[in-house]
RODRENGU-124356 format. One line per field, with one value per residue (C-alpha): residue number from 1; chain; z, x negated, y. Coordinates in steps of 0.02 Angstrom, whole numbers, plus 50000, padded with zeros to 5 digits. Last residue first. Example, Ala and Ser with C-alpha at 12.3 -4.5 7.8 and 13.67 -1.06 7.14 Angstrom:
2
num: 2,1
cadena: A,A
w: 50357,50390
u: 49316,49385
v: 49947,49775
END
This chain:
729
num: 729,728,727,726,725,724,723,722,721,720,719,718,717,716,715,714,713,712,711,710,709,708,707,706,705,704,703,702,701,700,699,698,697,696,695,694,693,692,691,690,689,688,687,686,685,684,683,682,681,680,679,678,677,676,675,674,673,672,671,670,669,668,667,666,665,664,663,662,661,660,659,658,657,656,655,654,653,652,651,650,649,648,647,646,645,644,643,642,641,640,639,638,637,636,635,634,633,632,631,630,629,628,627,626,625,624,623,622,621,620,619,618,617,616,615,614,613,612,611,610,609,608,607,606,605,604,603,602,601,600,599,598,597,596,595,594,593,592,591,590,589,588,587,586,585,584,583,582,581,580,579,578,577,576,575,574,573,572,571,570,569,568,567,566,565,564,563,562,561,560,559,558,557,556,555,554,553,552,551,550,549,548,547,546,545,544,543,542,541,540,539,538,537,536,535,534,533,532,531,530,529,528,527,526,525,524,523,522,521,520,519,518,517,516,515,514,513,512,511,510,509,508,507,506,505,504,503,502,501,500,499,498,497,496,495,494,493,492,491,490,489,488,487,486,485,484,483,482,481,480,479,478,477,476,475,474,473,472,471,470,469,468,467,466,465,464,463,462,461,460,459,458,457,456,455,454,453,452,451,450,449,448,447,446,445,444,443,442,441,440,439,438,437,436,435,434,433,432,431,430,429,428,427,426,425,424,423,422,421,420,419,418,417,416,415,414,413,412,411,410,409,408,407,406,405,404,403,402,401,400,399,398,397,396,395,394,393,392,391,390,389,388,387,386,385,384,383,382,381,380,379,378,377,376,375,374,373,372,371,370,369,368,367,366,365,364,363,362,361,360,359,358,357,356,355,354,353,352,351,350,349,348,347,346,345,344,343,342,341,340,339,338,337,336,335,334,333,332,331,330,329,328,327,326,325,324,323,322,321,320,319,318,317,316,315,314,313,312,311,310,309,308,307,306,305,304,303,302,301,300,299,298,297,296,295,294,293,292,291,290,289,288,287,286,285,284,283,282,281,280,279,278,277,276,275,274,273,272,271,270,269,268,267,266,265,264,263,262,261,260,259,258,257,256,255,254,253,252,251,250,249,248,247,246,245,244,243,242,241,240,239,238,237,236,235,234,233,232,231,230,229,228,227,226,225,224,223,222,221,220,219,218,217,216,215,214,213,212,211,210,209,208,207,206,205,204,203,202,201,200,199,198,197,196,195,194,193,192,191,190,189,188,187,186,185,184,183,182,181,180,179,178,177,176,175,174,173,172,171,170,169,168,167,166,165,164,163,162,161,160,159,158,157,156,155,154,153,152,151,150,149,148,147,146,145,144,143,142,141,140,139,138,137,136,135,134,133,132,131,130,129,128,127,126,125,124,123,122,121,120,119,118,117,116,115,114,113,112,111,110,109,108,107,106,105,104,103,102,101,100,99,98,97,96,95,94,93,92,91,90,89,88,87,86,85,84,83,82,81,80,79,78,77,76,75,74,73,72,71,70,69,68,67,66,65,64,63,62,61,60,59,58,57,56,55,54,53,52,51,50,49,48,47,46,45,44,43,42,41,40,39,38,37,36,35,34,33,32,31,30,29,28,27,26,25,24,23,22,21,20,19,18,17,16,15,14,13,12,11,10,9,8,7,6,5,4,3,2,1
cadena: A,A,A,A,A,A,A,A,A,A,A,A,A,A,A,A,A,A,A,A,A,A,A,A,A,A,A,A,A,A,A,A,A,A,A,A,A,A,A,A,A,A,A,A,A,A,A,A,A,A,A,A,A,A,A,A,A,A,A,A,A,A,A,A,A,A,A,A,A,A,A,A,A,A,A,A,A,A,A,A,A,A,A,A,A,A,A,A,A,A,A,A,A,A,A,A,A,A,A,A,A,A,A,A,A,A,A,A,A,A,A,A,A,A,A,A,A,A,A,A,A,A,A,A,A,A,A,A,A,A,A,A,A,A,A,A,A,A,A,A,A,A,A,A,A,A,A,A,A,A,A,A,A,A,A,A,A,A,A,A,A,A,A,A,A,A,A,A,A,A,A,A,A,A,A,A,A,A,A,A,A,A,A,A,A,A,A,A,A,A,A,A,A,A,A,A,A,A,A,A,A,A,A,A,A,A,A,A,A,A,A,A,A,A,A,A,A,A,A,A,A,A,A,A,A,A,A,A,A,A,A,A,A,A,A,A,A,A,A,A,A,A,A,A,A,A,A,A,A,A,A,A,A,A,A,A,A,A,A,A,A,A,A,A,A,A,A,A,A,A,A,A,A,A,A,A,A,A,A,A,A,A,A,A,A,A,A,A,A,A,A,A,A,A,A,A,A,A,A,A,A,A,A,A,A,A,A,A,A,A,A,A,A,A,A,A,A,A,A,A,A,A,A,A,A,A,A,A,A,A,A,A,A,A,A,A,A,A,A,A,A,A,A,A,A,A,A,A,A,A,A,A,A,A,A,A,A,A,A,A,A,A,A,A,A,A,A,A,A,A,A,A,A,A,A,A,A,A,A,A,A,A,A,A,A,A,A,A,A,A,A,A,A,A,A,A,A,A,A,A,A,A,A,A,A,A,A,A,A,A,A,A,A,A,A,A,A,A,A,A,A,A,A,A,A,A,A,A,A,A,A,A,A,A,A,A,A,A,A,A,A,A,A,A,A,A,A,A,A,A,A,A,A,A,A,A,A,A,A,A,A,A,A,A,A,A,A,A,A,A,A,A,A,A,A,A,A,A,A,A,A,A,A,A,A,A,A,A,A,A,A,A,A,A,A,A,A,A,A,A,A,A,A,A,A,A,A,A,A,A,A,A,A,A,A,A,A,A,A,A,A,A,A,A,A,A,A,A,A,A,A,A,A,A,A,A,A,A,A,A,A,A,A,A,A,A,A,A,A,A,A,A,A,A,A,A,A,A,A,A,A,A,A,A,A,A,A,A,A,A,A,A,A,A,A,A,A,A,A,A,A,A,A,A,A,A,A,A,A,A,A,A,A,A,A,A,A,A,A,A,A,A,A,A,A,A,A,A,A,A,A,A,A,A,A,A,A,A,A,A,A,A,A,A,A,A,A,A,A,A,A,A,A,A,A,A,A,A,A,A,A,A,A,A,A,A,A,A,A,A,A,A,A,A,A,A,A,A,A,A,A,A,A,A,A,A,A,A,A,A,A,A,A,A,A,A,A,A,A,A,A,A,A,A,A,A,A,A,A,A,A,A,A,A,A,A,A,A,A,A,A,A,A,A,A,A,A,A,A,A,A,A,A,A,A,A,A,A,A,A,A,A,A,A,A,A,A,A,A
w: 49030,48857,48845,48891,48757,48625,48666,48654,48487,48418,48481,48398,48232,48254,48272,48431,48422,48248,48265,48157,48248,48422,48454,48328,48371,48558,48534,48448,48594,48721,48613,48584,48769,48822,48700,48774,48956,48920,48816,48931,49085,49005,48940,49103,49210,49114,49142,49323,49376,49297,49392,49556,49528,49477,49638,49738,49661,49706,49892,49899,49939,50084,49974,49870,50022,50061,49880,49883,50042,49969,49795,49860,50000,49891,49744,49848,49954,49800,49716,49871,49895,49716,49731,49880,49817,49648,49730,49852,49710,49621,49781,49792,49620,49668,49827,49735,49621,49434,49334,49233,49271,49183,49082,49080,49251,49284,49427,49356,49218,49342,49469,49344,49262,49431,49478,49312,49324,49494,49428,49270,49363,49491,49354,49257,49408,49449,49270,49261,49430,49376,49217,49316,49433,49288,49230,49406,49415,49255,49316,49487,49406,49313,49476,49563,49423,49433,49255,49208,49316,49469,49581,49513,49608,49771,49854,49818,49731,49874,50009,49889,49969,50011,49836,49762,49869,49805,49629,49655,49714,49561,49441,49534,49489,49304,49322,49426,49314,49159,49231,49290,49116,49037,49131,49089,48903,48928,49043,48914,48774,48875,48927,48746,48702,48849,48778,48618,48715,48822,48669,48580,48733,48756,48571,48578,48740,48689,48836,48839,49002,49120,49270,49370,49239,49085,49177,49237,49066,48982,49122,49107,49178,49205,49066,48983,49152,49168,49299,49253,49075,49121,49268,49155,49030,49172,49250,49096,49080,49265,49262,49110,49171,49318,49203,49130,49305,49374,49235,49261,49448,49417,49287,49333,49375,49223,49272,49436,49337,49226,49386,49443,49276,49300,49472,49382,49258,49399,49501,49387,49435,49610,49775,49666,49639,49505,49410,49358,49232,49232,49338,49206,49078,48904,48927,49059,48957,48953,49058,49147,48989,48884,49012,49008,48818,48841,48966,48838,48702,48816,48861,48676,48631,48765,48705,48527,48571,48700,48576,48441,48558,48615,48439,48374,48522,48480,48301,48363,48478,48341,48221,48333,48393,48218,48067,47933,48018,48167,48057,48013,48195,48256,48107,48150,48325,48248,48126,48270,48279,48422,48512,48575,48471,48404,48563,48664,48565,48603,48787,48788,48714,48847,49008,48912,48894,49083,49092,48966,49052,49211,49116,49028,49195,49270,49128,49148,49333,49310,49214,49356,49444,49616,49696,49620,49559,49491,49603,49663,49539,49379,49429,49461,49291,49196,49276,49256,49067,49064,49174,49061,48908,48991,49060,48889,48809,48931,48924,48733,48731,48847,48738,48581,48651,48663,48478,48471,48405,48445,48481,48616,48740,48616,48555,48680,48823,48775,48768,48938,49013,48941,49028,49192,49186,49141,49292,49410,49338,49344,49523,49588,49495,49572,49740,49669,49593,49763,49832,49710,49734,49924,49917,49786,49883,50047,49969,49894,50070,50132,49998,49931,49838,49816,49981,50038,49861,49823,49975,49937,49757,49807,49938,49805,49684,49827,49863,49687,49643,49802,49778,49594,49640,49769,49640,49501,49605,49678,49508,49372,49479,49622,49531,49369,49477,49568,49398,49343,49508,49473,49297,49351,49405,49222,49215,49203,49037,49046,48863,48776,48791,48672,48814,48801,48701,48802,48959,48925,48960,49140,49201,49105,49178,49354,49356,49275,49404,49552,49488,49458,49627,49713,49623,49641,49815,49891,49804,49837,50023,50039,49939,50041,50202,50149,50080,50240,50347,50241,50249,50436,50474,50374,50454,50629,50627,50539,50673,50607,50573,50404,50303,50380,50361,50181,50146,50220,50130,49964,49967,50025,49888,49752,49793,49820,49659,49559,49637,49608,49435,49392,49450,49350,49199,49220,49226,49081,48945,48964,48994,48819,48719,48709,48696,48845,48919,48929,49084,49181,49143,49187,49353,49390,49361,49446,49622,49615,49548,49690,49824,49744,49728,49908,49972,49867,49924,50104,50076,49997,50132,50275,50216,50213,50386,50448,50379,50471,50639,50603,50548,50700,50815,50739,50767,50950,50979,50925,50764,50779,50596,50622,50775,50766,50582,50509,50639,50686,50504,50460,50600,50549,50368,50419,50527,50383,50279,50407,50408,50218,50230,50352,50233,50085,50170,50204,50024,49952,50065,50025,49839,49857,49943,49809,49670,49761,49778,49591,49555,49670,49596,49422,49469,49574,49426,49440,49450,49500,49684,49723,49578,49649,49820,49743,49641,49801,49891,49759,49759,49949,49950,49825,49937,50080,49968,49926,50112,50145,50000,50078,50226,50097,50078,50267,50288,50140,50219,50137,50141,49962,49854,49934,50094,50145,50320,50374,50289,50416,50336,50338,50426,50349,50463,50400,50220,50244,50419,50429,50277,50258,50140,50068,50095,49956,50000
u: 51769,51706,51840,51966,51893,51907,52092,52114,52023,52144,52296,52230,52215,52391,52452,52506,52369,52301,52226,52076,51949,52025,52117,52030,51859,51896,51938,51771,51696,51749,51699,51524,51500,51552,51427,51299,51324,51342,51184,51081,51132,51101,50932,50864,50944,50857,50688,50710,50799,50660,50524,50617,50641,50460,50405,50524,50454,50286,50329,50412,50591,50614,50631,50759,50872,50861,50901,51048,51108,51109,51170,51316,51363,51355,51451,51595,51602,51601,51741,51850,51810,51855,52012,52077,52024,52110,52269,52268,52243,52392,52494,52440,52515,52677,52691,52647,52795,52764,52795,52930,53073,53238,53178,53000,52993,52842,52871,52864,52739,52629,52630,52584,52454,52371,52378,52301,52172,52116,52089,52001,51888,51833,51808,51700,51587,51578,51533,51395,51324,51326,51236,51103,51085,51040,50900,50826,50831,50730,50589,50591,50572,50419,50340,50382,50291,50122,50056,50148,50018,50054,50001,49824,49810,49808,49673,49581,49720,49732,49764,49863,50035,50018,49959,50100,50227,50155,50168,50353,50372,50281,50385,50541,50496,50491,50661,50745,50677,50739,50914,50917,50866,50982,51131,51098,51135,51304,51372,51303,51405,51566,51548,51526,51686,51774,51723,51817,51973,51968,51943,52095,52205,52157,52183,52361,52397,52331,52357,52303,52209,52216,52215,52370,52472,52417,52432,52607,52663,52607,52681,52855,52931,52803,52829,52659,52575,52632,52493,52467,52416,52287,52222,52194,52089,51991,51960,51869,51768,51722,51676,51565,51458,51396,51275,51212,51181,51100,50970,50949,50917,50792,50678,50524,50625,50564,50392,50398,50444,50292,50190,50242,50187,50017,50001,50036,49898,49772,49799,49691,49543,49548,49545,49584,49494,49376,49528,49577,49435,49282,49172,49190,49093,49103,49235,49333,49345,49534,49597,49738,49767,49799,49923,50020,50031,50095,50226,50287,50295,50384,50516,50542,50554,50686,50784,50779,50829,50962,51037,51046,51143,51265,51301,51332,51446,51546,51566,51630,51756,51827,51825,51946,52046,52108,52017,52066,52059,51959,51806,51805,51818,51679,51574,51599,51534,51381,51358,51343,51437,51552,51391,51366,51236,51121,51163,51073,50914,50920,50954,50799,50685,50719,50690,50562,50462,50448,50396,50255,50213,50170,50037,49969,49952,49862,49736,49721,49678,49572,49433,49333,49292,49210,49355,49474,49407,49524,49661,49770,49736,49718,49860,49978,49940,49954,50120,50186,50166,50255,50397,50422,50433,50558,50663,50673,50718,50859,50929,50924,51027,51157,51162,51197,51321,51465,51454,51537,51694,51777,51616,51599,51481,51402,51232,51177,51259,51174,51002,51024,51090,50943,50820,50918,50928,50744,50694,50801,50736,50553,50568,50648,50523,50383,50426,50410,50240,50183,50242,50139,49984,49995,50005,49866,49745,49784,49752,49591,49535,49584,49470,49525,49688,49802,49891,49916,49942,50062,50169,50179,50225,50362,50429,50442,50531,50647,50693,50724,50822,50926,50980,51016,51125,51219,51251,51283,51416,51502,51516,51562,51638,51725,51748,51818,51907,52003,52058,52110,52202,52294,52334,52402,52572,52611,52745,52612,52552,52362,52343,52511,52647,52679,52750,52638,52498,52476,52512,52352,52251,52309,52281,52117,52050,52110,52026,51873,51861,51876,51750,51621,51653,51635,51471,51396,51462,51414,51245,51204,51239,51138,50992,50997,50988,50849,50742,50762,50717,50562,50509,50535,50449,50296,50294,50273,50083,50061,50152,50316,50316,50235,50267,50437,50491,50431,50539,50695,50669,50635,50799,50897,50820,50847,51032,51072,50987,51077,51248,51242,51169,51316,51445,51360,51361,51548,51580,51467,51532,51717,51671,51590,51735,51854,52041,52091,52187,52026,51971,52115,52058,51878,51933,52040,51895,51762,51834,51864,51689,51607,51703,51667,51482,51468,51549,51432,51282,51332,51357,51186,51101,51201,51155,50971,50982,51069,50924,50815,50887,50872,50690,50652,50733,50623,50469,50514,50549,50373,50345,50330,50354,50475,50568,50576,50547,50639,50772,50805,50813,50926,51047,51045,51084,51242,51295,51255,51384,51517,51456,51471,51653,51696,51618,51710,51877,51830,51771,51936,52044,51938,51953,52142,52140,52024,52141,52286,52178,52143,52329,52379,52244,52313,52487,52411,52320,52130,52005,51823,51782,51750,51629,51523,51521,51455,51326,51262,51262,51151,51030,51025,50980,50842,50781,50773,50671,50556,50526,50494,50371,50274,50245,50168,50020,49999,49986,49868,49752,49722,49535,49472,49625,49658,49590,49581,49579,49733,49848,49795,49812,49983,50000,50079,50167,50342,50284,50263,50309,50169,50057,50027,49908,49975,49916,49931,50000
v: 51347,51304,51169,51304,51418,51283,51260,51449,51446,51318,51415,51572,51482,51412,51593,51682,51812,51844,52019,51968,52078,52080,51916,51803,51875,51856,51672,51646,51744,51614,51465,51536,51578,51403,51326,51445,51397,51211,51195,51306,51207,51037,51094,51161,51025,50887,50970,51027,50867,50765,50858,50833,50645,50622,50708,50597,50438,50513,50519,50347,50296,50418,50572,50478,50463,50648,50689,50567,50652,50827,50782,50679,50797,50951,50879,50811,50968,51079,50983,50988,51172,51216,51110,51207,51378,51353,51291,51439,51562,51483,51504,51686,51719,51633,51738,51900,51870,51865,52023,52110,51992,51955,51806,51739,51658,51546,51424,51247,51288,51382,51239,51102,51213,51243,51059,51004,51144,51078,50902,50961,51084,50954,50825,50948,50974,50788,50744,50873,50820,50638,50690,50782,50632,50517,50632,50633,50443,50419,50532,50448,50278,50343,50404,50239,50143,50231,50208,50367,50453,50561,50416,50431,50596,50497,50605,50769,50866,50993,50864,50754,50765,50951,50998,50892,50987,51151,51078,51051,51232,51298,51193,51249,51428,51380,51294,51429,51567,51479,51460,51641,51701,51571,51646,51829,51812,51726,51860,51980,51905,51893,52075,52127,52034,52117,52285,52249,52196,52353,52461,52387,52406,52589,52630,52565,52659,52831,52951,53132,53168,53316,53198,53246,53340,53243,53078,53123,53185,53024,52917,52990,52829,52688,52560,52586,52566,52386,52371,52188,52230,52363,52263,52113,52212,52289,52118,52054,52215,52208,52022,52050,52196,52092,51999,52163,52229,52070,52073,52261,52242,52102,52179,52080,51924,51829,51895,51797,51642,51676,51701,51528,51458,51540,51460,51297,51334,51370,51211,51105,51215,51136,51231,51381,51546,51477,51412,51588,51590,51704,51588,51452,51556,51479,51343,51439,51601,51600,51454,51545,51648,51493,51426,51589,51574,51396,51456,51582,51450,51325,51456,51496,51311,51283,51434,51368,51190,51234,51358,51224,51111,51245,51308,51132,51093,51249,51189,51020,51103,51214,51067,50972,51123,51164,51092,51215,51384,51318,51290,51475,51532,51416,51467,51650,51611,51529,51673,51796,51962,51909,51863,51685,51591,51728,51826,51693,51723,51909,51872,51758,51891,52024,51925,51823,51985,51992,51809,51830,51995,51898,51801,51956,52045,51895,51904,52093,52082,51926,52012,52091,51927,51936,51844,51969,52136,52269,52194,52339,52480,52380,52263,52409,52486,52321,52275,52453,52439,52270,52337,52489,52375,52257,52398,52481,52314,52273,52450,52448,52288,52363,52520,52414,52286,52410,52450,52619,52703,52869,52963,53097,53013,52892,52951,53083,52990,52826,52907,52990,52828,52732,52848,52838,52648,52633,52738,52633,52469,52522,52588,52428,52319,52425,52348,52174,52216,52281,52114,52012,52119,52107,51917,51905,52015,51926,51755,51824,51868,51694,51614,51445,51476,51324,51299,51480,51543,51400,51434,51621,51582,51459,51581,51717,51599,51551,51731,51792,51635,51642,51823,51787,51638,51740,51876,51749,51659,51813,51899,51774,51637,51726,51891,51822,51694,51828,51895,51720,51696,51859,51794,51624,51692,51733,51868,52005,51933,51931,51879,51869,51738,51594,51485,51331,51410,51569,51468,51372,51528,51553,51376,51363,51524,51484,51313,51390,51529,51411,51283,51419,51498,51329,51297,51470,51511,51343,51331,51513,51500,51340,51410,51571,51471,51351,51493,51596,51446,51411,51593,51610,51444,51503,51677,51605,51582,51749,51850,51923,52111,52135,51977,51939,52121,52118,51964,52044,52210,52124,52028,52180,52288,52156,52134,52319,52372,52237,52268,52457,52428,52314,52441,52577,52461,52431,52620,52673,52556,52594,52777,52780,52706,52856,52819,52926,52780,52677,52774,52695,52518,52562,52639,52486,52366,52473,52472,52285,52261,52357,52263,52094,52131,52190,52032,51924,52027,51986,51800,51776,51881,51806,51631,51678,51757,51598,51496,51621,51569,51382,51400,51508,51379,51243,51351,51379,51194,51153,51058,50869,50829,50684,50751,50941,50977,50829,50791,50973,51029,50881,50924,51107,51063,50969,51117,51235,51141,51184,51365,51368,51313,51452,51579,51502,51530,51711,51729,51665,51772,51924,51887,51878,52048,52119,52063,52146,52303,52301,52284,52427,52539,52509,52570,52711,52787,52799,52941,52904,52931,52747,52734,52875,52793,52631,52727,52807,52638,52559,52706,52706,52522,52559,52700,52573,52458,52605,52637,52453,52449,52592,52476,52358,52474,52487,52299,52278,52404,52573,52619,52628,52609,52439,52362,52179,52103,52202,52076,51945,51773,51688,51521,51366,51243,51282,51264,51077,51022,50897,50903,50718,50637,50477,50300,50172,50000
END
């Protein structure tokens, strides 16, 4: 039997070096330099809150405000229920933490308590940004709907983007503030338990909110959309009791989920890099340099995103403020590219000033900058590739529409599968290409002058490329607030369209005169509806573009975390490295097992949606009233929300318990079986997630093309695209 090196407690037993041991800019210690980061994080919080208050003050008609507040109330009910559910899951996690860290690893009671406490901090972070996101979006949805009445497109773009920037700046600033406080104010020997507890908590919160929110929104979406076929009613018909649940789902699945997921991704990637630096870098002084450099880069991410937003806003205002028609995707695309370019420039500047010499090497600052820039550029390139498959302008979406004309739902679904599969290929190749470039820079100069390569800093030169991959993941997140902002744009535009219809504002007596008197606005109802539908298409596209960025980050970041585990198991790649070979049978078996689990997860997720959607459709069909009423009762609407919540939680609990306990079980099979299992999950999960996300985006926007561009609602073609959209859900 082989023996394996043990690193008892893993990350929890790691100790941080003293940040005061290294100075920057002459005589500024690492500790003092990062104190500036806390100030900037607080300014980022202020920026997010200022936009939030600005949104709250925007004009809105009472009929629309009532609907947005009803949506918020149902969202509150959902989130409160989810909070209780997460605490139940935390109880399971707490038992495992105590058994592993306290009993098996022999950590002191104090360290175990710290891990438990910071797991609660992580949960609070994920849960808190989810609450904030829902409150911002439910202010923005009614304000966007009301702004559409004037018939000008620019406010319909500006308001959802403001909401997204508020969420993005708040999320990144809170995340960074917590991690900086651990670095700066917690003694080095206790920082490891803090970081691992924080990562566990935010992962738990994100998993529950992301998976349950996703199931919820798709149950509601399918239940609401199918009524358009069954009863031949319009989109967001106020008489449909499923519409409020659909609006709640837009927030639960497309706002709460991504917000919590983004919070977790940023945190866990940071913890993975910290862990790797402490395990893989030899010199404690170089460890300090790299830790400070990484966090200074994170702080500059806030500044780069805020500056890019203001620059892009000035450009957008000059081009679109007074026009009657605009491409809603254009200013969002320019924002992403401006932020990417600004972030790359700042990366090189910060690296030059903070790590001009690293381990006696004066070339590593620009090599590391190039590596991070690969990830930063990916944050702009990947959305462009996604648009090729999901945008209302894309040929793949047009193909879905065209095939639906003659082949109905059957060819619609097949064409969407084509788009999803091709997107997984091209996005996968792009991620591989960027990681390959990073790999080249980690070894640049190694053959001629080994001392000039990144490997000279590592306990083993083989560790250098994986550190490079971790920096690529870090670069993916280089424009974090903007990535979150364009992702959050979609839920607001989707909700705004629903708020408009549910408010029945067109039927309010003397509404034109009232709006003119109270808001000095001339109303154009037909134009308002058209603009809202157009903007929803842009929102769908950018919801789709943000997903692969977070997916890619999670996978590349997971690579770093997996390698950190390998470093611990092999005592810095000095023992048992042969067990990582394909000739080591348990490692191969782990690879196969991980792929199998991904497909179980996919099946369980879809089953949860299908079961819940069946119950939602059953209730809506039995209780919808189309004669003699203007809108569905609040009681019926809340009942649909209750059904969605119930089945979302059942599905989430089933998935969580199976994945959690199977992972624990696999960890006990054999250490390198477990490594193979984790690698396989990352690879299979990457392609399955990209395929499903982009196929869904193509089906969704094919329906939007039929509704907005072709104006063929209620036709067999529309029915076919609605069926495709529900499969996409």
